[in-house]
TISETOR-184727 format. One record per residue: x, z, y of N, C-alpha, C in turn; residue in three letters. Coordinates in steps of 0.1 Angstrom, whole numbers, plus 5000, padded with zeros to 4 digits. Atoms other than C-alpha are relative to their C-alpha. Layout:
XZYXZYXZYALA;...
//
This chain:
499349975012386827535995499649914989UNK;500250095012387227315964500850054989UNK;499349965012388227375929500949884996UNK;499150115005391227175916500450044986UNK;499749995014392227125880501449964997UNK;498650025004395427085861500449865001UNK;499650145000395326705859499149925009UNK;500950104994392326555877498850075007UNK;501349964995389126585896499149885000UNK;501050115000386026365900500649885008UNK;499550124993386726005911499650005015UNK;500349984985384726045944500950125005UNK;499149904995387026255966499350135004UNK;500849884998384826565962500850125000UNK;499249885001387726795956500850035013UNK;499449984987389026755992499350115007UNK;500749894994388327086009499349975013UNK;500650034987387626936043500450105010UNK;499749914990387627126075501249965008UNK;498850044992390427116102501249994991UNK;498850035008393826996089500750134996UNK;499349885006395427256066499150124999UNK;500849885000392427496069499250014987UNK;500749995013390827416035500750084990UNK;499449915011391327636004499749934987UNK;500150065013392027485970500150124990UNK;500049895010391227715940500449934987UNK;499550065012393227635909499450074988UNK;500449955013391927665873501049984990UNK;498950035009395327605858500150114989UNK;499949885009395327955842498850034992UNK;501349985007391727935830499949914988UNK;499950105011392527765797499950074986UNK;500049935012391728015770498649984993UNK;501249995007389128035742499550145001UNK;500549864997386928335751499450064987UNK;500649945011384828375720499549894990UNK;500450095010383728205688498850064992UNK;501149965008380328235670499849904989UNK;500250105011380528055637498650004994UNK;501450005006377028155627499149905008UNK;500850094992375627955656500749875004UNK;499150114997378527705659500249995015UNK;499850004986379027805695501450065004UNK;498749954995382327855714499950015015UNK;499949994985382927985749501549985004UNK;498650044995385927845768500150035015UNK;499849994985387427915802500049865005UNK;500350134995386627625825501149915003UNK;498950084997390127505831500649944987UNK;499450055013390827425794499849845000UNK;500150155001391627055788499249964987UNK;500750045011389726855763500950004987UNK;499149995011392726835740500150144994UNK;500049865004393027215739498750044994UNK;501349965005389327255734499749944986UNK;500350065013389027005706500950054989UNK;499149955010392127135688499550144996UNK;500549865003390727495690498749994992UNK;501250025008387327375677500349954986UNK;499750055013388827175649500750104991UNK;499449905008390927465638499050104993UNK;501149925006387627645631499049924993UNK;500950085007386027355614498849955008UNK;501150044991383927255644500449875008UNK;499750134993383626935665499050005012UNK;500850034989382226845699499549854999UNK;500450145003380026535693500149905011UNK;500150094989379726395728500950055011UNK;499149974990382126375757499849915012UNK;499850094989382426235792501249924997UNK;498850085003384725935788500950005012UNK;499050014989387925935808500850135002UNK;499249894997390826155814500350015015UNK;499950014986391626045849499049905006UNK;500950114996389225745850499149974988UNK;501050025010386225625831500349884991UNK;499850115010387525415802499250034987UNK;500749985012386125385767500450124992UNK;499449895007388325665755499950135008UNK;499949884993387826025765501550045001UNK;498649984998391126155778500350154998UNK;499749865004392926465765500150105012UNK;499749914989393726605800498850045008UNK;501149974992390226625814499650144998UNK;500349855001389526995822498550014996UNK;501449985004386327135807499150025012UNK;500949984988385027235841499649875006UNK;500350134996385226875852499049944991UNK;500950065009383526775821498650055002UNK;501349954998380627005828499449955013UNK;500550064987380426885864499649864999UNK;500450145002380326525853498849994991UNK;501150015009377826605826500449954986UNK;499650045014377926565788499249874998UNK;500650135003377326195780499150014988UNK;500950005011374326175758499750144994UNK;500349865005373926555755498550014996UNK;501349995006370926645734499250125006UNK;500849884996368026875743500350114991UNK;499749885008368627225732501450024996UNK;498649995003372427195732500550135002UNK;499649864998372727545744501250025010UNK;498949994991375327475771499750115011UNK;500249894990375827775794501250005010UNK;498949994990377927835825500050145007UNK;499949874993379228145842500949985013UNK;499250014988380628195877501250105000UNK;498849925001383928365886499850155002UNK;500049854997384828735888500050035014UNK;500349974986384028915920501350055007UNK;498949964992387328905939499749965014UNK;500350034986387028915977501049895005UNK;499350104994388228605996499749995015UNK;500250004986388628626034498750075004UNK;501149934997386028886036498749984992UNK;501150035008383628726012500250054986UNK;499949955014382928865977499249914991UNK;500750095009382128625949499050084991UNK;501049945008379028695929500049944985UNK;499950055014379028675891498649974995UNK;501350055005376128475877500249934987UNK;500050075013375428375841498849924999UNK;501250095001373228075836500049964985UNK;500250035014371828015801498949894999UNK;501050105002369627755786498650055004UNK;501349964995366227765802500050045015UNK;499949974985367427865837500049885008UNK;500250124992366327615863501349975007UNK;498750024992369627665882501049934991UNK;499050075008371527535852499949855002UNK;500150144998370127195860500849965012UNK;499250034989371927215893501550024997UNK;498649965003375127375879500749904990UNK;499450095010375627125850500849895007UNK;499350104993376526855874500050035015UNK;500149954986377127035907501049945009UNK;499050064991380126835920500750115008UNK;499249904993381627165930499450065012UNK;500649954988379227245958499250134999UNK;500749875002377627555943500950124998UNK;499149895003380727755934501049964990UNK;499050035010383327785907499550044986UNK;500349975014382527765870501250054993UNK;498949935006384728005852500049994984UNK;500150015015383427985816498849914996UNK;501050095005381427745796499850024985UNK;500349995014379627795762499449874995UNK;500550135006379127475741499550024986UNK;500550015014377027405711500849894993UNK;499150095008379327245685499349974987UNK;500550045013378727085651501150024990UNK;499050005010380527115618500849875001UNK;499250124998383426875619499749884990UNK;500350125008383126515606501049895004UNK;499150114997384926185606499249885006UNK;500650124995384325855623500749884995UNK;499550135005384825495611499849905011UNK;500150094989385625245638500549864996UNK;499650145002385624865636499649925013UNK;500350084988385924635667499749864995UNK;500550125005383924325660499849905012UNK;500050094989384324015682499149884997UNK;501050115001381523765688499949925013UNK;500350074987380523495713498950075007UNK;501049924992378323625741498749925001UNK;501350074999375523375735498950094996UNK;501249925002372323565738500150154997UNK;499849865003373823905735499250105010UNK;500849924991371724025765498750034993UNK;501349975007368724005741500250104988UNK;499849915012370324225714500750135004UNK;499249894996372224485735499150134999UNK;500949885001369224735736499950044986UNK;500149975015368924715698501350074996UNK;498849945003372624795695500250145006UNK;499949874993372425075720499150114992UNK;500949915007369525235700500550044986UNK;499549985013371325205667501350074999UNK;498749955000374725335677500150145005UNK;499849874994375825695682501250015009UNK;498849994992379325645695500549865005UNK;499550134997379725265698499849965015UNK;500150064987380125065730500349854999UNK;499850155000380624705741501049975011UNK;499250064989383324515760499749865001UNK;500450144998382224195775501149935009UNK;499150084992384723925787499349885004UNK;500850114996382623685807500749875001UNK;499250134998385323425815500349944986UNK;499750055014386123395777498849994992UNK;501350015007382423425767500150084987UNK;499849925012383423695742499450145002UNK;500549865000381824035733500750074989UNK;499449925011383624305714499150124998UNK;500949895003381224545697500850114992UNK;499349905008382724875686498950074991UNK;500849945010380924965654500650134996UNK;499449875001381525335654499050104993UNK;501049925008379725545627500650134995UNK;499649875005379825905615500150004985UNK;499749995014381225985581500150154996UNK;499749865004381426315561501550035001UNK;498649964998384626505565500849974987UNK;499350035013385426425528500549864999UNK;499650145001385826055536501549985002UNK;498550024999389325915532500449935013UNK;499550064988391325835563500550115010UNK;499449914991393626005588500349925013UNK;499850084988393325755617500050085013UNK;500049944987393925845653499749905011UNK;500250084989393125705687501150035010UNK;499049994989396025645711499949885008UNK;500350124991394625405736501249965008UNK;498850064994397325175749500150045015UNK;499949974986396325235785500350145004UNK;499649864997396925615782501350044994UNK;498749975006400325585766501050015012UNK;498950014990403525655786500549865002UNK;499550134997404725345803501250015010UNK;498850004991408125275820499549955014UNK;500350044986407825255858500249865003UNK;499650134997409524925859498949904995UNK;501150095005406824765838498850015008UNK;501249984991404024915859500249935013UNK;499750064987405724795891499949854998UNK;499950155002406324445876498649944998UNK;501450055002402624415865499349995013UNK;500749994987401424515899500549885009UNK;499450104991403824275917499549864996UNK;500650135005402623985895498649985004UNK;501450014996399024065903499949985015UNK;500050024986399724095940500349855003UNK;499650144997401323745939498849914996UNK;501150085005398423595919498850015010UNK;501149974990395923755944500349935013UNK;499650064987397823635975499949854999UNK;500050155001398123275962498649944995UNK;501350045005394523265948500249924987UNK;499750075013395923165914499150054989UNK;500949975011392923185891500549964987UNK;499550055013394622985864501050104994UNK;499049905004397523235863499350134995UNK;500749885005395123525860499349984987UNK;500750035013393223355832501050004988UNK;499050015010396323295812500550144996UNK;499649865002397423665816498950084993UNK;501149925005393923795808499849964985UNK;500150035014393723595776501150064991UNK;498949935007397123735765499650144998UNK;500449865000395824085774499050024989UNK;501149985009392624045754500549984986UNK;499550035013394323895724500950114995UNK;499149895004396924165723499250134996UNK;500849895003394324435724499349994987UNK;500850025013392324285696500950004988UNK;499150015011395324225674500650144997UNK;499449875002396624575679499050124998UNK;501049895001393324765676499850085012UNK;500349934987393424865712500650145000UNK;499449875000395525175703499650084988UNK;500449925012393725285671501249994990UNK;498949995010396225395644499550044987UNK;500349965014395825405607501249994991UNK;498850005008399425385597501150065008UNK;499249924991401025645620501450034994UNK;498649985005404825685617500749884995UNK;499450135004405425325607500149915012UNK;499950104989406525035628498749935003UNK;501350064999403124875622499050115000UNK;500949884999400725145635498649964996UNK;501450045003397524945630500149894989UNK;500050105011396924755597498749934998UNK;501350075002393324655601498850105000UNK;501249925000389724785602499450024986UNK;500449894990387925015596501250105001UNK;499149894998390025295611499150134999UNK;500849885002388725635598500950125003UNK;499249884997389825965612499050115005UNK;500849884995388626315623499549985013UNK;500650014987386326335652500950045011UNK;499149944989388826545672501249905003UNK;498950094998391526275667499549865005UNK;500550134996389225975674499449995014UNK;500850004988387326085705500850015013UNK;499249994988390226145729501449934998UNK;498650055001393625995737500750045012UNK;499249974988396426045761501450054997UNK;498749965003399926055747500950005012UNK;499250004988401126005783500250145005UNK;499949864996400526375788500950094991UNK;499249935009402626485758501349944998UNK;498750075002405626255761501150095006UNK;498949934995409026395768500349985014UNK;499750034986409126235802498750015009UNK;501249994992405726345814500250055014UNK;499749944986407226535844500649905009UNK;499350094991408826215857499049905007UNK;500950094993405626055870500250015015UNK;499850014986406025935905498849935006UNK;501250064995402725875923500249905010UNK;499850104989404325675951500449874995UNK;499650135004405425385929498949905002UNK;501050114997403725055936499449954987UNK;500650045013401725045904498549965001UNK;501450055000398124965895499150085010UNK;501049944991395425035921498749924997UNK;501250075004391924955910498750085003UNK;501349934997388225045915499149964988UNK;500850025012385425065889498650085001UNK;501249935004382025195876498749955007UNK;501450044996378425055879499150074990UNK;501049945010375325195863498749925001UNK;501250085001372324985852499050074991UNK;500949955009369125125837499949914988UNK;500050085012368825015801498949895000UNK;501150094999365524845809500349875008UNK;499650114991367324615834501349934995UNK;498750055004370524545814499949854996UNK;500150145004369224215800500149905012UNK;500050094988368524065834501350015007UNK;498749994994371824205847501049914994UNK;499050095007373824025820499649855003UNK;500450144998371723705825500549955014UNK;499750044987372423705862501549995002UNK;498650015000376123775857500549874994UNK;499750135006376223475834499849885010UNK;500250104990374823265862501249995009UNK;498850004991377723375884501249944992UNK;498950045009380123315855500049854999UNK;500150145002378822965850500449925012UNK;499650074988379522875886501549975000UNK;498650025002383222935880500550124991UNK;499549905010384423125849501350075004UNK;498749954996387923175863499950115010UNK;500149894990386623405890499950144993UNK;500149875007386123675863501350034993UNK;498849975007389623655849500850125005UNK;499349884995390923925872499550134994UNK;500649895006388424165857500650024986UNK;499650005014389624075822501550044998UNK;498749945000393124185831499950154998UNK;500249855002391624535830498950024990UNK;500949975011389624515798498549965002UNK;501350064999386524325811498950105004UNK;501149924997383124485814499850104988UNK;500249905010383124805794498650075002UNK;501449954999379524905786499850124991UNK;500349885007378725255775498650055002UNK;501449975000375325395767499850155003UNK;500149864995374225715785498550044999UNK;501449965001371025905777499650075013UNK;500549934989368826045804500350155000UNK;499749864999369426395816499150075009UNK;500949924991367426675831500950065012UNK;499249954989370426775853499749925013UNK;500450064987369826705890500849875003UNK;499250124997372726465892500249924987UNK;499950085012372326325857499249875001UNK;500850135000370825985848498550034998UNK;501449985001367125975853499349924989UNK;500550085011366625715826501249964991UNK;498950055009368625585796500749885007UNK;499350094992371325375812501249944993UNK;498750065004374425155807501050025011UNK;498949984990377525275825500949884998UNK;499150115001379624965832501250025008UNK;498749984993383225015840500649865002UNK;499450134996384524715859501250035008UNK;498749974994388124775866500749875005UNK;499550134994389624515890501150035010UNK;498949994989392424455915499450065012UNK;500449934988392224675945501249995010UNK;498950024990394224585976500350135006UNK;499649884992396124855994499550005014UNK;500750014987394524726026498749954998UNK;501450065001391024606033500249854996UNK;500150145004390624286013499049994989UNK;501050015010387824155992500649994986UNK;499650015014388024175954499449864995UNK;500350135004387823845936498649974996UNK;501450025005384423885919498950045010UNK;501049954991382724045949499549905010UNK;500450104991382223715967498749944996UNK;501350045005379023665947499150135000UNK;500849884997376023895950498649994994UNK;501349985006372624025939498950015010UNK;501249994993369223985954500150045015UNK;500049984985368424115989501150105003UNK;498949904998370724415987500750024986UNK;499250015013373424375960500050134993UNK;499949885008373024625932501450054998UNK;498649965002376724615927500550065012UNK;499549944988377424685963499450145002UNK;500649874998374924975964500650104991UNK;499349915009376725125934501350045006UNK;498849964994379925115954499850105011UNK;500349894991378325325980499650124991UNK;500449895007377425675970498649984994UNK;501350045006374525635945498850085006UNK;501349944995370925715955499850134993UNK;500349885008370725965927500750135005UNK;499349884994373326185944499250065011UNK;500849944989371226215975498750064995UNK;501249935006368126285953500450134994UNK;499649875006370126555935500250105011UNK;499849914989371126705968498650065005UNK;501349964996367426715978499450104990UNK;500549915011366526875944500750145001UNK;499249885000369327135947499650085012UNK;500549924988368127225982498650054999UNK;501449965001364427235974499950114990UNK;500149895010365127455943500650135005UNK;499449884994367027695965501450034994UNK;498749975007370227665944501150015010UNK;498949994991372527585973499950125009UNK;500149884992371127855994500350134993UNK;499749885008371328105966501450024997UNK;498749985005374828035955501149975011UNK;499050034990376527905987499349995013UNK;500850004988374428006017500849955012UNK;499250044988377327956041500749874999UNK;499450135001378427626028501550004998UNK;498549985002381927746018500549894990UNK;499650105009382027485990499649865003UNK;500450134995380627206010501049955011UNK;499250064989382326966035499149895006UNK;500850114994381126686058499849894990UNK;500150115009381926446030499050034989UNK;501049975010379926626003498650005005UNK;501350014994377026666027499549865001UNK;500350144999377126296033499649944986UNK;500250055014377326225995498650044995UNK;501249945005374326445988498849985010UNK;501050034991372426336019499550135007UNK;500349874994372426696034500450005015UNK;499749974986372526816070499949875008UNK;500250124993371326476082501249905000UNK;498850095001374626306071499849894990UNK;500150115009375025976054501449944998UNK;498750075002378125796038500049865006UNK;500050144995377025466053500750005014UNK;499250014988379425356080500249865004UNK;500050154997378725016096501149975010UNK;498950034991382124966111500949894995UNK;499150115004385124726107500450024985UNK;499650005014385624636071499250094991UNK;500849915008382924866058499549944987UNK;500550065013381524616033501149994989UNK;498950005010384924596016500250134993UNK;499849875006384924966010498750064995UNK;501349965006381324975998499250105009UNK;500749914991380225176029498849935008UNK;501150074994377724916041499849864993UNK;500250145004376224576032500249925012UNK;499650074988377624326056498849935006UNK;500950084992375524176083500749935011UNK;499250074990378324076107501349974993UNK;498750045005381623906100501050125001UNK;499149894998383324216114500050104988UNK;500049915012382224406083500849954989UNK;499150065011384424176062501450005006UNK;498650014995387924056070500249855005UNK;499950134995387723746092501449955003UNK;498650044998391423756100500649944987UNK;499550065013392023666063499149894995UNK;500950115004389223406062498850044992UNK;501249955007386523626047498950035010UNK;501149984991383123616064498850054992UNK;501249955006379723766058499149874997UNK;500750135004377923486038498950034990UNK;501049985010374823446016500650004986UNK;499649995014375123525979499949864994UNK;500050135007375723235955498849984991UNK;501250005009372923325931498750035007UNK;501249964992370623505955500449985015UNK;499650034986370923355990499650115010UNK;500549894991369023656005501150115001UNK;499049895000372023875996501149965011UNK;498950024991375023916020501250064994UNK;498749955005378623946008501149945008UNK;498850054994382123896020500649904991UNK;499350105008383623566008500649905009UNK;499350114992385923286019499149884999UNK;500850114999384022986031500649884991UNK;499750115008384022696006500750034987UNK;499449965013385522895977499150094992UNK;500749925009383923045947500950114994UNK;499049915006387123225936499850145006UNK;
//
């Protein structure tokens, strides 16, 4: 059994019920979208777990409250939190930068019998060890039905996107991370540019009614989406790095000139008139007008539109060396990174360590690297270069080690036995993700290196039919990656 939500689930396919074809059970939280209670004395609100972020933030703002931190992404991890992300998913993914003593609580569903089983109602509060497993449980412990969140009095934010050259920014990124509460960084390696988002808190009395309507989350005509994908397919098939670089420069320039979707002149033809953009926290922290457009119901998942992959995580203590080594790759051939810059470059967000079993064990930098993804097995442009003996980038494409560590913690703490003794919420895939029952996601078969399921040791693990072979890395010869002989592209 797996819980499904009104718009999305976690990017790893953990919501697939598993089992024989058609035998899995999907539990919907579509109707669990209400505010349960409000305690203004303590600034706490309890929500049903299927509520979307937009519904939650509007309900909190109506009572003069705000949620300071969010997981970023409505369907995928971009710099903007997305309106449609259900609160249950947000809890499973963890609160980015959540502070100690935040008072988050979770409750399990009502006791209705299912196929002879009867659900058990459990309330977890701050201080319960099992809350460390439930906060980021990936749906393997049960169904979260209610969540209590510690909120703050509402406030405003002032945002300015500042563009600089990337010379030496690896030496200052830790300082920026320590000084910012909401800011992030976008790095465009091929263009040697860095965009710092200076994002600061202001009192609610500050002037400004700005909003965040990120361009990537606005409704888009299908013809444009199909056309963009077709152009990218052609550039990829012909190995046209120059074409990618021209398009990526246009993309970056357009984002910078339009504020990336920030609005401070809403209702006018010119929506963005310059920085800073000041607005209420509830209006600045999420976006997603694609969900509220009049044609929202016309989405056709089968159209040949964007298909991409993303997300790496680097400890903050290692981020300087990471950037320095990526620069070495960039210097070999800058145009090899233009494909990434078609999708907003390297988005770097700062994430605090967490006590949750599946949370970050140290302060880290989440790096969203969104890039072309072939519909068949084919290497991505920038993956033909690699790190050290076993590429850190490749190991992040596999299920991360912390997931397996979290599975071990959940098992040793007795949480999985206590809440799902019969494994009703587990499947072969989730067992592999968490390293349980002797299973592993590593699969050393044909094309496995292209899907992040192995590090290549044989040409078979790549795509020799298309000219890609298992070769030494360009910066670290000990590494092994799939790349075309004689090409750095």
